[in-house]
N, C-alpha and C positions, 0 to 999 in steps of 0.2 A: 362210603372209601368220598375219602379227599382228593377228588386230583394231582395230581404227583405240583406241580406246576404252581399248587391253589397252596401247598402246605413245608413248613421245613419245620422239622424238626430239630432245636438246642439243649447241649447233654453240656448242665454247666459242673465243671469236676473239684471248683473247692466246695460249690448245694449237694453232689450229689445229687443235680436232680436229673431229669428230663421233662422236655418243655413239645406239645407237640403246639403247631401256629398258625397261624393262614396266615396270609403273602402280605396283611399288611402289619404281624403282627403281634393282631390279639389271641392269644393263650386258647386256646380248643383243650384243653389237659395237661396235666404235671404230674411226673411223678417220682418214687422214694426210687434213686439207683443207687448198685454199687460197681465203683468201677475200681480198675486197675492194684494194689496191695503194690505195685510196683510205684507208683506212679506216670505222672502222665508222661508220655513218650515214644518215638516215635519208630525206630530202629529193631530190628531184625533180633530173634531174642530178648529179648529183653521184661516182659510178659511188663511191658505197659503199656497204658492204652494211649492211644493218635489222634492226636491235635489237626485241627485246621479244615477246612471243607471235604467232603465227603458226603454220598449221596449210596441207597440202596440200589445196593444192585442184586441181591436176589432172593422174596420170602417164599421161606419153607414149614412146613407148617399147614397148608389150610388145612378147614374140617375136622385135621386129629386131633386126640379127646384132651383136658388138661395132663399132665403133666405125664406129656408121651416124652421118651425117652433119645436120645438122640447120640449119634456117636457117626463121628464123619459124615457133617449133615444129614446121616436116613436116620429112620425109624426104627429101635431094636426091636421093638415089638413088647418094650416093656412100659410100664406106666408108676411111674417114678413112686414108691415107700416106703413107712420108715424100713420095713423089712427088709429092700434092697437095696437102701441106704447104708445098712449095717455088714449086708455083704459083700460091697464093693466101696469101704470104709473112703479112698482114696481119689477116685474119680471126679471127675472136677463137670459136673453133671450141666450137659445142658437141656435146656427144657419145653413145652407148648409149645416153640416157636421162635423162627431162630430169620434176624434183617439181616445178611449177610453185609456189610459194607464195606465202602471200594473208593476210595482219594484222588481228589478232584489233588493232588495238590504235585506236581510231579520235584522229583529231589526232594520231597518238604514227607509226602503220606502215599506217595504213586512213583512206581524209579523204583532199583536195586539196590536193596538194606535197608527199604521203608515201609515198601507199600506195605498198605491196611489191607487191600483181601487177596494179596497173598501169606500174610499172617494171621487170614478163618480171625480177623475183627467182626462179630456180629451184637447186636444187640438177640439177646438174648433168656430165658427161665430159667432162676434156679427154683429149687428147693425152698419153698416159702419159711423154714426152719431161718435160710439164711438172712441177717442183716440184710435190711436197704441205710441207704447216709451214710454208709461206707466203707470206703477204697478195702477191695477184700478178693476182690477178684485178678487174672491171669493176664487181664490186657481188654477182655470182652469187659461189655455194657449188659448186665448181671438185674432181670428183675422183676417182681411177684406173676408167678401164673399169670395171674388175671385182669396185668396191670400190660406184660405183656399182646397177652389177644386181643384186649380190647386198642390195646397203639399195632396190633395190625391189620383188625380191620380196619384202618381207619388209612393208613398210606396203602403204599404203593411201590415197587420198585422204577426206579428216578428222582422217590422222596432225595429232598435235598437235606442233610446233618450236618450242622456243625458242633464241633464240638474244644469246649474252651478252658 
């Protein structure tokens, strides 16, 4: 694990990529992601991915099995499978790990009407059949399960996150 002041996460909405960087800007890891189908935006209810300066407010899911299913940030006891997907075809799957984001910029991504934390914007795992590199989420930053577990193990609450 890297101390939160020594690393930061950079999410590029155009490239649909997430990079873990050292404080000096060296790339430690890079992953494909899927951000909002509705594009960038900060408004409550927009289904958009918020831009700007954020930090990881909470890390959820340490030690749980890959594919663990979350509802309201709590494990359901289920492990994602094709059978489960057929049973719940309309679920927005939140799997494996959750890095819950909080905005740092009052009036932009923090505060009434635009609050990233209260919008429940996460970096989280998604079914591996879901495409990466294509904006398809409801506002969150989706990752492959192995990738979100790898990232989760390298960061902690307080880690800076920039979405641009």
